[in-house]
C-alpha positions in Angstrom: 43.9 1.5 -5.0 46.9 3.1 -3.4 46.9 3.3 0.4 46.7 7.1 0.5 44.1 7.7 3.3 43.7 11.4 2.5 42.9 10.7 -1.2 40.5 7.9 -0.3 38.7 10.1 2.2 38.5 12.9 -0.4 36.9 10.5 -2.9 34.5 9.2 -0.3 33.5 12.8 0.6 33.1 13.6 -3.1 30.9 10.7 -3.9 28.8 11.4 -0.8 28.4 15.1 -1.8 27.5 14.0 -5.3 24.9 11.7 -3.9 23.3 14.5 -1.9 23.3 16.9 -5.0 21.7 14.2 -7.2 19.2 13.4 -4.5 18.2 17.1 -4.4 18.0 17.2 -8.2 15.7 14.1 -8.1 13.4 15.8 -5.7 13.2 19.0 -7.7 11.9 17.3 -10.8 8.2 16.5 -10.1 7.7 13.6 -12.5 10.6 11.7 -10.9 8.9 11.5 -7.5 6.2 8.9 -6.7 3.1 10.1 -4.8 3.5 7.6 -1.9 7.3 7.4 -1.6 10.0 6.2 -3.9 11.4 8.0 -7.0 13.6 7.7 -9.9 16.9 7.8 -8.0 19.6 9.6 -9.9 21.7 9.7 -6.8 22.4 6.0 -7.1 24.8 6.8 -10.0 27.2 8.2 -7.4 27.0 5.0 -5.3 27.6 2.8 -8.2 30.6 4.7 -9.4 31.9 4.8 -5.8 31.6 1.0 -5.6 33.5 0.5 -8.9 36.1 3.1 -8.0 36.7 2.4 -4.3 35.6 -1.1 -3.8 32.7 -2.5 -1.8 34.0 -1.7 1.7 34.5 1.9 1.0 31.4 1.9 -1.2 29.5 0.8 2.0 31.1 3.8 3.8 30.0 6.1 1.0 26.5 4.7 1.2 26.4 5.2 5.0 27.7 8.7 4.8 25.3 9.6 2.0 22.4 8.2 4.0 23.5 10.2 7.1 23.8 13.5 5.1 20.4 13.1 3.4 18.8 12.2 6.8 20.4 15.3 8.3 19.1 17.4 5.4 15.5 16.2 6.0 15.1 13.1 3.8 14.6 9.4 4.4 12.3 9.7 7.3 9.5 7.2 6.6 9.8 5.1 9.7 7.3 2.5 10.6 9.5 -0.1 12.2 13.2 -1.0 12.3 12.7 -3.8 9.8 10.8 -1.5 7.4 13.6 1.1 7.7 16.3 -1.4 7.0 14.4 -2.8 3.9 13.7 0.7 2.5 17.1 2.3 3.2 19.9 0.2 4.6 19.5 -2.8 2.4 19.3 -0.8 -0.9 22.4 1.2 0.1 24.3 -2.0 0.9 23.4 -3.8 -2.3 24.3 -0.8 -4.4 27.7 -0.6 -2.6 28.2 -4.3 -3.5 27.8 -3.7 -7.2 31.5 -4.3 -7.8 31.3 -7.7 -6.1 28.3 -8.7 -8.3 30.0 -7.5 -11.4 32.8 -10.1 -11.4 35.4 -9.8 -14.2 33.4 -10.2 -17.4 33.2 -8.0 -20.4 29.9 -6.6 -19.3 30.8 -6.3 -15.6 29.4 -2.8 -15.1 26.0 -3.7 -16.6 25.8 -6.9 -14.5 26.7 -5.2 -11.3 24.1 -2.5 -11.9 21.3 -5.0 -12.9 22.0 -7.4 -10.0 22.2 -4.6 -7.5 19.0 -3.0 -8.7 17.1 -6.3 -8.7 18.1 -6.9 -5.1 17.1 -3.3 -4.2 13.8 -3.8 -6.0 13.2 -7.1 -4.1 13.9 -5.3 -0.8 11.5 -2.5 -1.7 8.8 -5.0 -2.7 9.1 -7.0 0.6 8.8 -3.7 2.5 5.7 -2.7 0.5 4.1 -6.1 1.0 4.3 -6.0 4.8 4.3 -2.3 5.6 2.6 -0.3 2.7 -0.2 -2.6 1.6 -3.3 -1.1 0.0 -6.2 0.0 2.2 -8.7 -2.8 2.7 -6.1 -5.6 2.4 -3.8 -7.3 4.8 0.0 -7.5 5.0 1.2 -10.4 3.0 -2.0 -10.7 1.0 -2.2 -11.2 -2.7 -3.4 -7.6 -3.1 -0.4 -6.4 -1.1 2.0 -8.4 -3.4 0.3 -7.1 -6.5 0.3 -3.5 -5.3 3.9 -3.6 -4.1 5.3 -5.2 -7.2 3.4 -2.8 -9.5 4.3 0.3 -7.5 8.0 -0.5 -7.0 8.7 -1.9 -10.5 8.4 1.2 -12.7 10.6 3.6 -10.7 13.2 0.9 -9.9 13.3 -0.1 -13.6 13.7 3.5 -14.7 16.5 4.0 -12.2 18.2 0.8 -13.4 18.0 1.9 -17.1 19.4 5.3 -16.2 22.3 3.7 -14.2 23.0 1.1 -16.9 23.5 3.9 -19.3 25.3 6.5 -17.1 27.5 4.4 -14.8 29.6 2.6 -17.5 30.1 5.9 -19.3 31.2 7.7 -16.2 33.5 4.9 -15.1 35.1 4.6 -18.5 35.6 8.4 -18.6 37.2 8.3 -15.1 39.5 5.5 -16.1 40.9 7.7 -18.8 42.1 10.1 -16.1 44.5 7.4 -14.8 42.5 7.1 -11.6 43.0 3.7 -10.1 39.9 1.5 -9.9 39.2 -1.7 -8.0 37.5 -3.3 -11.0 
């Protein structure tokens, strides 16, 4: 990517704004939202495209700015402990921003980056659920907590991954046709 700081900041602002818009859209569609937190996260499309377009370092910046904007607009406030907050919010943003690193340089790089990032995000959500959101009548780290967390987190993360596996490569390929420089 050319070293034009104004253009880079504009792209980062654009992807962060797109994240916020998609986050709001996700919250407006009732069947996308889980009853106890989590949802099908359309907004991750913006983070994946930012990662592939701007690279992982600027992708992390877009993730941080997106989190801050959503936090200021009233979202992402389920706070039980610093570790829980990191597992539920910071780790997922970071692994999505690293999608371009996971992708490598294969024929199927966009798919691999999305799948690996979403699996790491899912794992982070499961660990958080096991130790912080276990079912009533069970203990943190128990078999019931593992079963509940895996079951609860799998369906919406899988749905998000499927949507991103379809949308992200299409968007990146369309953007590449505009002669926009990409890192991958």
